[in-house]
N, C-alpha and C positions, 0 to 999 in steps of 0.2 A: 654561475647564473646565466640564464638565457637573456641576451640583451635585445632591446627593442622588439619585443613581441607584440604583434597585432592580434588582439583577441576580440571576437565577436560574440555578442549575446543574441541568440537566435530567436526569431519569430517562430512560434509553434505551428507546425503544418499538418499534424495528424488529425484525422476525422474519427470521432467527434472532436470539436475544438477543445483545447486545454488552455486555461487562462493563466497557468502558473509560469514562473520564470525562475531561472537558476540564480539570478542576481537582481535584487530589488534596488531601487534608485539610491537610497542612502548607502547601501552596501557597495554599489558601484564606486561611489566616492571613496569609501574606506579602502576598497581594492586598489585604487590608483595611489593612495597614500602609502599603503603597505608594500606595494610592488611597483616601484618607480620605473622598472624596466618594461612595464606594460602600457600599451596604448589601447584604449577601449572603445569599441563601437557597438551601439545598441541598434539592432535591426528594427525598423519601424513595424509596429503591429497594431491592428485594430481589434485584436482578440485579447491581448495580455491584460490582466487585471490592473497592472500599473500602466497608466497611459503614457504615451510619448512625452506629453507635456511635463509629467512628473520627473522625467529624466532631464529634459531640456532646461528646466528652471534651475537645475543643479549644475548646469554648464557641461553636461555630457553630450557626446556625439550621437545623434540619431541619423541612421543611414538606411537606404533601401538595399544597397548592394554590399555584401560582406565578403566578396570573393578575394579581397586584398588581405584578409585576415589569415593568420597562421593557425590559430586555434578557434574552433567554433563550439559554443557551449549552449546546449538546449536542455529540455526535460524529457520529452517523449521521442519516439522514433521520428527521424527526418524522412519525409517523402522521397522516394528514390530519385525523381528528376531534380530534386534540390541538392542532392549530394555533390560536393565539389571534389574533384580528384586531388590526391596528394595532400589533403588537409588532416589535421588532428581534430577529432570530434569527441565531445563528452555528452552522452545522454543514456537513457535506459534503452538498450537495444533489444532486449528480450530475444536473444539468439543463443546464449550459452547453454541453455537447457534443451537445445534442439527443438525449439518451438517451430513447428511446421509452417505456421503462417508468416514467419519471418526468415525462412530459408533464402528467399530471393534477396532480402536485405543483406544477409551475410555474404552472399555471392557478390552483390554489388560493392560492398565494402572492400572485398578482396580485389575485385576487378579494377576499382578506382584507386587502389593502393592507399586507402585511408587508414590512418592510425585511429582505431576505435577504442576509446577508454570508457568502460561501462561502469556507471555509478554503483551497480549492485555488487561489484567485486572490489571496490575501493576499501581496503582494510589495513589495519596496523599489523605489525609482525605477529602478534598473538592471534590474529584472525578476526578481530572485532570490526564490524562495519563502521565506516566513518560518516557516511551520509545516508539518510533514508527519509521517506515521508510517512513511515509507519505510525508514528504517534498521532498524526492528523487523520490517518485512515481510521484508527480506533475511535478518535474523538467524534468524527462525523458518522461513523457506522453506528455507534451507540445512540447518537442523536436521532438518526433515521429509524432505529429500532423503537425509540420513544414515539416518534411521529406515527409509526405503524400501529403501535398499541393505542394511541390516542384516537386514531381513525377507527380501529376495530371496535373500541369500547364506546366511542362517542363522548368520552370524558373531557377531552381537550383537543385543540387544533393548533399545531405549531407551524410557524413559517419555516420554509425550507432553508437549510444552511446556504445553499447557492443563491438564495434571494436576500441574504443578509450581507451587509457591507463587509463585516469581518466576524471573527469568533466572539468578540465582545457583544455584538448585536445578537448573535445566535444564543449566547448564554442568557441574555435578557429574556429570551423566549421561554427559557426553562422555568421561569416563575409561574407559567401557566399550568405546569404539570401537576396533576393531582392523581396519585396512584393509589389504588386500593391495596389490599393485602396480597400482593403478587410476589412471586419469587423470581429473581433475575439471576441467571447463570452466565459467568464469563469463563471461557477457556483460554489459557495462555498467560504468560507472565512477563512478556517483553515490552517493547515500545508500543506495539499496537494495543495491548491490554492497558498500558498506562494512559493512553489517550481515551479509551473507553471509561476508565475510572475518573478521569478529569471531568468528563461530561456528567457522570452520575453524582459527583461530589456535591454540587449545589442542591441536590434533592435531599441531602442529609439522610440517606438510607442507612439502615443498620447492616453492617457486615457480619455475617455469621459463618461459623465453621462449616466445611462440607458435611460433617457428620450431623450437625444440627439442621442444616438445610434439608437433608434427606429425611430426618426423623421427626422434626418438630413442626408445629403450626405456629404462625405469628399473626398478631393483630394488625401489623403494619407491613408495608413493603420492605423486603430484605434482599440482599444479594450475597452471593459467594463467588469466589474465584478459585478455579481448580487448575492444576498443572498435571503433567503426565503421571506422577505418582498416584493421583486420584482417579484418572480415567483409563489407565491401562494396567495390566498385571502380567507377570511372567507366566508363560504357559506351563513351565515345569514346577511352578509353585514357589520358586526361590524369591527372596526379598527383592524389592524394586531397587534398581541402581540406574541413575539418570544417564551416566556415561555409557553404560552397557546398552541401555535402550536406544540411545542415539546411534550407536555402532551396530546394533543387532535388532532393529525394529521387528523383524519377522519372528523373533522369539517371544513376542508379546501378543496378547489378545485384548480386545476392548473390555473395559469395565464401566462403560458410559451409560448403559441402558437404564440403570437405576435413577439417573438424573432426569431422564425423559418423563418419568412418572410424576415428578413433583414440580417441574419448572414451567413457568408461564412465558417468560421472555428469555431467549438464548442469544447471547452475543458472542460469536465465535472469533477469537483473536489469536488462535494458536498457530504455530508453524507445523505443517504436516509433511511428512516424507511419504513418497509413493508406496513404500514398503510397510508403513505403519498401519495399525488396525483402523478400521472405520469407526466413526462416531455413531452415525445413525444410518441403519440399513433400511431397505424396503420393508423387510419384515418388522423391524422396530417401529417404523412410522405408521404402520397399519394396525398396530396393537390397540385394543380398546382402551387401555390405560395410558396411552401416549397423550401427554397433557400440553405440550408446547404449542402455543398459538402464533408466536412471532419468532422468526429466526433471522437475526441480522448477521449474515455470514460475511464478516469483514475479511476473513482469510480468502474466501472465494476460490476454492479449488474446484473447478468445474468437473462434474462426474467423479468427484473424489469422496472424501470421508462423510459428507452430509448428503444423503440421497436427494433431498429437495433442491439442492443447488445444481440444476441441470443446465443452466446457462447464466452468464453474467447479465446483469441489468445495467441500464444507462442512467446517468445523472438526471436526464430529462424525464425518465420514467423508472424510478428506482425499485418499485415493488411489483411482484407477481404472486399468484397463488399456486400452491401445490396441493392437489387433491390426494389425500392419503389412501383413498379407496380405489381410485382409478389410476393413480400415479401419473396423472396428466396435469398440464398447466390449466389453471382456472383463474377466476377473478381474484385479485389480491385480497379483497376484504369480504369475500363470501364466507359465511359461517362454516361451510363444508370444507374450506381450504385453510391451510397454514399460510400465513403471510410471510413471504420470503423477500429479504433485501440482500442483493448480491452485486452491488456496484463494484467494479474492479478498479476504479480510479477515484476513490472517495476524497483524497486530498484536493482534487480539483473543485470541490464544492466550497472550500475556504482558501482560494488561491493566494490571497495577499499574505495571510499569516503563515501558511504552509511554505510559501516562497522564501519568506524571511528566515524561517527556521532552517530550511535547507541551505540557503545561501551562507548562513553563519557557519555551518559545518564545512562548506567548501572553502571559505576564506581562512578559517582557523586550521583545518586539518589536511586539506587537499591541495590548495593553490600553492603553498610553499614548495611542495614536491613538484607540482606541474610547471611553475614559473621559475623555480630556482634549481634546487638539487634534490633528486630523488634517491637520497642515500639509503632509505629503508625499502626501496623497491615498491612503494605504494602504487605508482603509476604502472610500472612494469607488470605487476600481478593482475592488474585490471585491464590490460591491453589485449583485446580479443583479436584484432587484426593489425598488421603493420607491414607496409611495403609489399603488399600483395600476398603475404603469408599469415598464417594463424600465429597468435602470440604463444610464447613458450608454455603458458599455463592452459592453453586451449587447443592443443594439437588433436585432442580427442574429437574435435568437431570436423576433422578432415572428410570423413565419409559423408557426413551430413552436408557439408559444403559442396561435395562432389555430386550430390543428388542421389546418394545411395541409401 
């Protein structure tokens, strides 16, 4: 066990501001009880959804300077001037997929000999991720999709999630929703989709099979959820096999077009590989029988499988229009446009609840390895940089780090 560790909970510094935290106030108290070898410091923040006073009243340390800490824990990327040499950091670095916009960040982590532990790669030995905000991305993304439909149709007007105190207040707003006989499509079956389904649950919509969704008409609003076996098929005509698809996505072609002809609201919650087939192409979206009016692209792969997602939108202005005739951006709620929601940091709209859920995963599954013994290699596998070198699982980033 590492003794007398000084741990700092960081103020978020990324622009636009993010109100989340990795450890909420009551969780900070629990952390200190479960890990008596830790001394905890909360960096003062006027941005965080949990105010300094909420930590102070629980007897926790609020400080401006965290340079005395051994481990520094945030959520989003830390601004380069704020990085402190020779420290251990935990946050989403967005560097391991060779994201060009964060090449300088990776170089700075190496230069400052920082041990960078990236949340995205914290996994148990079988490879299952231990912490993520995906559920709340789906929850808010589906809610934003409903906001968009309400605005387009003029049938209801919902308060933004970001303007609600928490998800409980957001769910109260759903009582205003009155849907006509529309069809809602969800792609994906993981945490993100589970969040979307949680938002739709209070509406008491009927779930129908993909086959009925495609072939039948209904008097009330319905939804269906589809996974890869529904929206891709083997090019050679062989039977679908999920493991084969994950390993050989280039051997598959899209079978999604048929859904575009019957869907009104599309909530995209899938994981997409760069080598996988596209969902909606420029040709598809221009077709006269393309029916979708609202695309809530929670997955938000820019210039990826959904042609209308040509940029990410921001929480402050979540919607934009895609004109299927000109393929240019237009007014979000113009009848000639498809309404697109492509916010790439959706959990930031419900920062209090999202923070608690994330913090629970850290305390239960990650901090024992971080603060005590990493017998299963959880921290090691997620360490992108250490002591000026790339971690053993990230040596493939060397050319990227060298600027090549």
